[in-house]
C-alpha positions as CSV (number, residue, x, y, z in Angstrom):
1,M,0.0,0.0,0.0
2,R,1.2,3.9,-0.6
3,E,1.7,4.8,3.0
4,K,1.9,8.3,2.1
5,S,-1.4,8.9,0.2
6,G,-2.4,12.0,1.6
7,M,-5.1,10.1,3.7
8,Q,-5.0,8.8,7.0
9,I,-6.8,5.5,6.1
10,N,-5.1,2.1,6.9
11,R,-5.3,-1.1,4.7
12,R,-8.7,-2.3,5.8
13,N,-10.0,1.2,5.3
14,L,-8.7,1.5,1.7
15,L,-10.5,-1.3,-0.1
16,L,-8.0,-2.9,-2.1
17,A,-4.9,-1.0,-1.0
18,A,-4.2,-4.2,0.8
19,G,-7.5,-6.2,-0.3
20,G,-10.2,-5.6,2.2
21,L,-12.9,-3.4,3.2
22,A,-13.6,-1.5,6.2
23,A,-17.0,-0.2,6.5
24,T,-18.9,1.8,9.0
25,A,-22.2,3.5,8.4
26,Q,-23.4,5.6,11.0
27,S,-26.9,7.4,11.5
28,G,-30.1,7.2,8.9
29,V,-29.9,3.3,8.8
30,A,-28.8,0.5,10.7
31,L,-26.0,-1.6,9.0
32,A,-26.7,-5.0,7.7
33,Q,-24.2,-6.3,10.2
34,T,-26.3,-5.4,12.9
35,S,-30.1,-5.8,11.7
36,A,-30.1,-9.0,10.2
37,P,-33.4,-10.2,8.9
38,P,-34.8,-13.7,9.7
39,A,-33.3,-16.4,7.5
40,S,-35.2,-17.5,4.1
41,P,-36.9,-20.7,4.2
42,G,-35.6,-23.4,2.0
43,T,-32.1,-22.9,2.4
44,T,-30.6,-26.4,2.5
45,S,-27.2,-28.1,1.1
46,S,-29.0,-29.2,-2.0
47,A,-30.3,-25.7,-2.8
48,I,-26.7,-24.1,-3.0
49,G,-25.9,-26.3,-5.7
50,R,-22.2,-26.4,-7.4
51,R,-20.5,-24.7,-10.3
52,K,-17.2,-25.0,-12.2
53,L,-14.4,-22.5,-11.7
54,G,-12.4,-23.6,-14.8
55,S,-11.8,-27.3,-13.6
56,L,-12.3,-26.6,-9.9
57,E,-15.6,-27.6,-8.5
58,V,-17.3,-25.1,-5.7
59,S,-20.5,-24.4,-4.5
60,S,-22.6,-21.7,-6.4
61,V,-21.9,-19.3,-3.6
62,G,-19.1,-18.7,-1.5
63,L,-18.0,-17.2,1.8
64,G,-15.5,-14.1,2.1
65,V,-14.1,-14.4,5.7
66,Q,-12.0,-11.1,5.2
67,N,-13.8,-9.1,8.1
68,M,-13.8,-12.1,10.6
69,S,-10.8,-10.7,12.4
70,R,-12.2,-6.9,12.6
71,T,-15.8,-6.0,12.0
72,Y,-17.0,-3.3,9.8
73,Q,-17.6,-1.2,13.0
74,Q,-13.9,-1.9,13.7
75,T,-14.4,-3.9,16.7
76,I,-13.3,-7.3,17.0
77,P,-15.8,-10.1,16.7
78,T,-16.2,-13.1,18.6
79,R,-13.9,-15.9,17.4
80,A,-15.8,-18.8,18.6
81,E,-19.0,-17.1,16.8
82,M,-16.8,-16.6,13.3
83,H,-16.1,-20.2,13.7
84,N,-19.5,-21.1,14.1
85,I,-20.5,-19.3,11.0
86,I,-17.9,-20.6,8.8
87,R,-18.9,-24.4,10.2
88,S,-22.4,-23.8,9.6
89,A,-21.9,-22.4,6.1
90,F,-20.8,-26.0,5.5
91,D,-23.6,-27.4,6.8
92,H,-25.6,-25.5,4.4
93,G,-23.6,-27.0,1.7
94,L,-21.1,-24.1,1.0
95,T,-17.5,-25.2,0.3
96,F,-15.7,-22.2,-1.1
97,Y,-13.8,-19.9,1.3
98,D,-12.1,-16.6,0.6
99,A,-9.2,-15.1,2.3
100,A,-6.0,-13.3,2.0
101,E,-3.0,-12.8,4.0
102,A,-3.8,-8.9,3.6
103,Y,-7.1,-9.4,5.8
104,G,-6.0,-8.9,9.2
105,P,-3.3,-9.0,8.0
106,L,-2.3,-12.9,8.6
107,E,-5.1,-13.1,11.5
108,V,-8.2,-14.1,9.1
109,E,-6.0,-17.0,7.6
110,R,-5.6,-17.9,10.8
111,I,-9.2,-18.0,11.6
112,L,-10.3,-19.6,8.8
113,G,-7.9,-22.6,9.4
114,E,-9.3,-23.2,12.8
115,G,-12.8,-23.0,11.6
116,V,-12.5,-25.3,8.7
117,E,-10.0,-28.0,10.3
118,P,-12.9,-30.7,11.0
119,F,-13.7,-30.8,7.3
120,R,-10.8,-29.3,5.5
121,N,-10.6,-32.0,2.7
122,Q,-14.1,-31.3,1.9
123,I,-14.0,-27.7,1.0
124,V,-11.9,-25.2,-1.1
125,I,-9.7,-22.7,0.3
126,A,-8.6,-19.6,-1.7
127,T,-6.4,-17.0,-0.6
128,K,-4.1,-14.1,-1.8
129,F,-0.7,-13.2,-2.0
130,G,1.0,-10.2,-3.3
131,W,1.1,-7.4,-0.9
132,N,4.3,-6.3,1.0
133,I,3.6,-7.8,4.1
134,D,5.9,-9.4,6.4
135,P,4.5,-13.1,6.1
136,E,6.0,-13.6,9.9
137,T,4.8,-10.2,11.7
138,G,2.1,-9.1,9.3
139,E,4.0,-5.7,9.1
140,R,3.0,-3.9,6.3
141,K,5.7,-2.1,3.8
142,P,5.3,0.1,1.0
143,G,3.7,-1.3,-2.2
144,L,3.4,-4.7,-3.7
145,N,5.5,-7.9,-3.7
146,S,5.2,-10.5,-6.0
147,R,9.0,-11.4,-6.3
148,P,9.2,-15.5,-7.0
149,D,11.4,-15.9,-3.7
150,H,8.7,-13.8,-1.7
151,I,6.2,-15.8,-3.0
152,R,7.2,-18.9,-1.8
153,I,8.0,-17.9,1.7
154,V,4.5,-16.4,1.8
155,V,2.8,-19.6,0.7
156,D,4.9,-21.7,3.4
157,A,3.5,-19.2,6.2
158,M,-0.1,-19.6,4.5
159,L,-0.1,-23.4,5.0
160,K,0.8,-23.0,8.5
161,R,-1.8,-20.5,9.3
162,L,-4.6,-22.3,7.3
163,R,-3.9,-25.6,9.1
164,T,-3.2,-27.4,5.6
165,D,-0.7,-28.8,3.1
166,R,-2.1,-27.2,0.1
167,I,-4.0,-24.1,-1.1
168,D,-7.0,-25.0,-3.6
169,L,-6.7,-21.6,-5.4
170,L,-4.2,-19.2,-4.8
171,Y,-4.8,-15.8,-6.4
172,Q,-2.2,-12.9,-7.0
173,H,-4.1,-10.1,-5.0
174,R,-2.6,-7.3,-7.4
175,V,-0.3,-7.3,-10.2
176,D,2.9,-6.0,-9.2
177,P,4.4,-3.5,-12.0
178,Q,7.6,-4.5,-11.0
179,V,7.7,-8.4,-11.8
180,P,6.6,-10.0,-15.1
181,I,3.5,-12.4,-14.9
182,E,5.5,-14.9,-16.4
183,D,8.0,-15.2,-13.4
184,V,4.9,-15.1,-10.9
185,A,3.7,-18.1,-13.2
186,G,6.8,-19.9,-12.6
187,A,7.0,-19.4,-9.1
188,I,3.4,-20.9,-8.8
189,K,4.0,-23.8,-11.1
190,D,6.9,-24.8,-8.6
191,L,4.5,-24.7,-6.1
192,M,1.9,-26.8,-7.7
193,D,4.7,-29.2,-8.5
194,Q,5.5,-29.7,-4.7
195,G,1.6,-29.9,-4.3
196,K,1.4,-26.9,-2.1
197,V,-1.2,-25.0,-4.8
198,L,-3.6,-26.7,-6.9
199,H,-5.1,-23.7,-8.6
200,W,-4.0,-19.9,-9.4
201,G,-5.9,-17.1,-10.3
202,L,-5.3,-13.3,-10.7
203,C,-7.6,-10.2,-9.2
204,E,-8.3,-6.9,-10.7
205,M,-5.5,-7.2,-13.3
206,G,-4.8,-5.8,-16.9
207,L,-6.1,-8.1,-19.5
208,K,-2.8,-8.2,-21.4
209,T,-1.5,-9.6,-18.0
210,L,-4.2,-12.2,-17.7
211,R,-3.8,-13.5,-21.4
212,R,-0.1,-13.5,-20.8
213,A,-0.7,-15.3,-17.2
214,H,-2.9,-18.1,-18.8
215,E,-0.3,-18.8,-21.6
216,A,2.4,-19.3,-19.4
217,L,0.3,-21.3,-16.9
218,P,-3.4,-21.9,-17.2
219,V,-5.3,-19.5,-14.9
220,T,-8.6,-21.0,-13.2
221,A,-10.1,-18.2,-11.8
222,V,-10.2,-14.4,-12.1
223,Q,-11.6,-12.0,-8.9
224,S,-13.0,-8.8,-9.6
225,E,-15.4,-6.3,-8.0
226,Y,-18.7,-7.0,-9.9
227,S,-22.4,-6.5,-9.0
228,M,-25.6,-4.6,-10.0
229,L,-23.7,-1.4,-8.4
230,W,-20.5,-2.0,-10.6
231,R,-21.0,-3.9,-14.0
232,G,-17.5,-2.9,-15.5
233,P,-16.2,-6.7,-16.1
234,E,-19.1,-7.1,-18.5
235,K,-17.0,-5.1,-21.0
236,T,-13.4,-6.2,-19.8
237,A,-12.9,-9.3,-17.8
238,I,-15.7,-11.4,-18.3
239,P,-15.4,-11.7,-22.3
240,V,-11.9,-12.7,-21.9
241,C,-12.5,-15.5,-19.0
242,E,-15.1,-16.9,-21.6
243,E,-12.9,-17.2,-24.5
244,L,-10.0,-18.8,-22.2
245,G,-12.6,-21.0,-20.3
246,I,-11.6,-19.0,-16.8
247,G,-14.0,-18.6,-13.9
248,F,-15.1,-15.5,-12.6
249,V,-15.4,-14.6,-8.8
250,P,-17.2,-11.4,-8.1
251,W,-15.8,-9.6,-4.7
252,S,-18.2,-7.4,-3.3
253,P,-21.3,-8.9,-4.9
254,L,-23.6,-6.9,-2.8
255,G,-22.0,-3.6,-3.2
256,V,-20.4,-2.8,0.0
257,G,-23.8,-3.2,1.7
258,F,-25.6,-1.0,-0.9
259,L,-27.4,-3.8,-2.8
260,N,-28.9,-5.2,0.8
261,G,-30.5,-1.8,1.6
262,A,-27.6,-0.8,3.9
263,I,-27.4,2.6,3.2
264,D,-29.9,5.1,2.2
265,A,-30.2,8.9,1.6
266,K,-29.5,9.7,5.3
267,T,-26.8,7.7,5.9
268,T,-23.4,9.3,7.0
269,F,-20.1,7.2,7.2
270,A,-17.8,6.9,9.8
271,K,-14.1,8.4,9.6
272,G,-12.0,5.8,7.9
273,D,-14.9,4.4,5.8
274,I,-13.9,4.1,2.4
275,R,-17.6,4.4,1.1
276,G,-17.3,8.3,2.5
277,I,-15.0,8.8,-0.1
278,E,-16.4,6.9,-2.8
279,G,-18.0,9.0,-5.9
280,R,-20.8,6.5,-5.8
281,F,-22.0,7.5,-2.1
282,V,-21.4,11.1,-2.0
283,P,-24.3,13.1,-1.3
284,E,-24.8,14.9,-4.5
285,N,-24.9,11.1,-6.2
286,L,-26.6,8.8,-3.2
287,P,-30.0,9.8,-3.7
288,H,-29.9,9.2,-7.2
289,N,-28.2,5.9,-7.0
290,L,-30.8,4.4,-4.7
291,A,-33.0,4.2,-7.9
292,L,-31.3,0.7,-7.8
293,V,-32.5,-0.4,-4.6
294,E,-35.9,0.8,-5.3
295,L,-35.6,-1.7,-8.3
296,L,-34.5,-4.7,-6.2
297,E,-37.3,-3.8,-3.4
298,T,-39.7,-4.4,-6.4
299,W,-38.0,-7.5,-7.4
300,A,-37.6,-8.6,-3.9
301,E,-41.1,-8.5,-3.3
302,R,-42.4,-10.0,-6.9
303,K,-39.9,-13.3,-6.2
304,Q,-40.6,-12.9,-2.2
305,A,-37.1,-12.8,-1.6
306,R,-34.4,-10.6,0.4
307,L,-32.9,-7.6,-1.6
308,G,-29.6,-9.3,-1.4
309,Q,-30.6,-12.7,-2.5
310,I,-32.0,-10.9,-5.7
311,A,-28.5,-9.2,-6.1
312,L,-26.9,-12.7,-5.9
313,A,-29.0,-14.5,-7.9
314,W,-28.9,-12.0,-10.8
315,L,-25.2,-12.4,-10.8
316,L,-25.4,-16.3,-10.9
317,A,-28.0,-15.9,-13.8
318,Q,-25.2,-13.9,-16.0
319,K,-22.9,-16.8,-16.5
320,P,-22.8,-20.8,-15.1
321,W,-19.1,-20.2,-14.0
322,I,-19.7,-17.0,-11.9
323,V,-19.4,-17.7,-8.3
324,P,-20.0,-14.7,-5.7
325,I,-18.5,-14.7,-2.5
326,P,-20.2,-12.3,-0.2
327,G,-18.8,-11.6,3.2
328,T,-20.3,-11.3,6.5
329,T,-19.8,-11.7,10.2
330,Q,-23.6,-12.4,10.9
331,M,-25.0,-15.9,11.0
332,A,-28.3,-14.7,9.5
333,H,-26.7,-12.6,6.6
334,M,-24.8,-16.3,5.8
335,I,-27.9,-18.2,5.9
336,E,-29.7,-15.7,3.5
337,N,-26.7,-15.5,1.1
338,V,-26.2,-19.0,0.6
339,G,-30.1,-19.2,-0.1
340,A,-29.7,-17.2,-2.9
341,P,-29.4,-19.9,-5.6
342,G,-32.9,-20.9,-4.8
343,V,-33.9,-17.8,-6.5
344,S,-34.5,-18.1,-10.2
345,F,-35.5,-16.3,-13.2
346,T,-37.2,-17.2,-16.0
347,A,-36.0,-16.1,-19.2
348,A,-38.5,-13.3,-19.5
349,E,-38.1,-12.5,-16.1
350,L,-34.2,-12.0,-16.6
351,A,-34.8,-9.9,-19.6
352,D,-37.2,-7.8,-17.9
353,L,-34.9,-7.1,-14.9
354,N,-31.8,-6.5,-17.2
355,A,-33.7,-3.9,-19.0
356,S,-34.6,-2.4,-15.9
357,L,-31.3,-2.4,-14.8
358,A,-30.0,-0.7,-18.0
359,A,-32.1,2.4,-17.6
360,V,-30.5,2.9,-14.1
361,E,-27.5,5.0,-14.7
362,I,-25.0,5.0,-11.5
363,K,-23.4,8.1,-10.9
364,G,-19.9,8.3,-9.1
365,A,-16.8,6.4,-9.6
366,R,-16.6,2.9,-7.8
367,L,-13.1,3.6,-6.0
368,P,-10.8,6.6,-5.1
369,D,-8.4,7.4,-7.5
370,A,-5.6,6.2,-5.1
371,V,-6.9,2.7,-4.6
372,Q,-8.3,2.3,-8.3
373,A,-4.6,2.6,-9.3
374,F,-3.9,-0.7,-8.1
375,S,-6.5,-2.2,-10.3
376,D,-6.2,-2.6,-14.2
377,V,-2.6,-2.8,-13.8
378,E,-0.4,-4.5,-16.6
379,A,2.9,-6.6,-15.6
380,P,6.2,-5.7,-17.1
381,A,7.3,-7.6,-20.3
382,K,9.7,-10.4,-19.7
383,S,13.2,-9.3,-20.5
């Protein structure tokens, strides 16, 4: 992360600047984390279904665990309850868990490793490297680090924290502008040969880098922000993934709480909450953008579902190889999210919904410039 960015916001509070989002909404609306609706009926292990990311089979919805060491409110959640959510997700048929060394940092991987230990061999663990973080102490240093020697050290430390002998899906969290992607792929290939990594992917990368990475070592999945609130990948990464047979994993599929009704026109944001400096949530844009929530409310009533379930079901309807990973620290929200695959659209309904979505113009940038600078980066040429 750029430590001197002109803003006193740490990694948790600069989304993507080290891989996570810490968000707090104050006044005007209760946060989704603290106002969970009743669990939706019919949420069973059979309802969640399975999908393929390349050759990797996972549940149709995953669980992002990035905030399980510190909630949006910047409080420390009960570790035992986080383990309970992780294990209950498995009981509901969820087999895809997403972490990163940057979350915590390091601590979220420990929580996940502890939580899934009883059923480790029945699930898929995804985690991420790439920020310049000391793998033993968690100290954040400036910038990115995807040097091959560093990747090897980082993965060994990850395996210890996750209490496992292999990482099912290992992403480069952000493209390092100093390291050719072919060198990164070579390091991953060595780890695969050792059995320490089974599949690999990239996050928020430039499209040329994705193609080069896939040519050097077949890529299983791409992870980028994608939701009804941010549809940019439809014109960029998703067509390339379809061409190359790569799965797509949307992070923030509920639009940082916006798509499940956690933000309204009266919402103000706490100091350090990145949403307070995102263009789409500033006072001059937020009331306009709430037309999207109104649309979701209409469809939620029509389908007898929650707002977030409509948003997730819409993502699932876009491509059969899209697997969203909503994060939560609340049991009721986890149950609600895994129920989303039970919401379906007929072809006519989907066409109707898409037409209505197309008519909603979202005003404002998705990220501050200092954070967006880490996305769509192209790796340097291999010399």
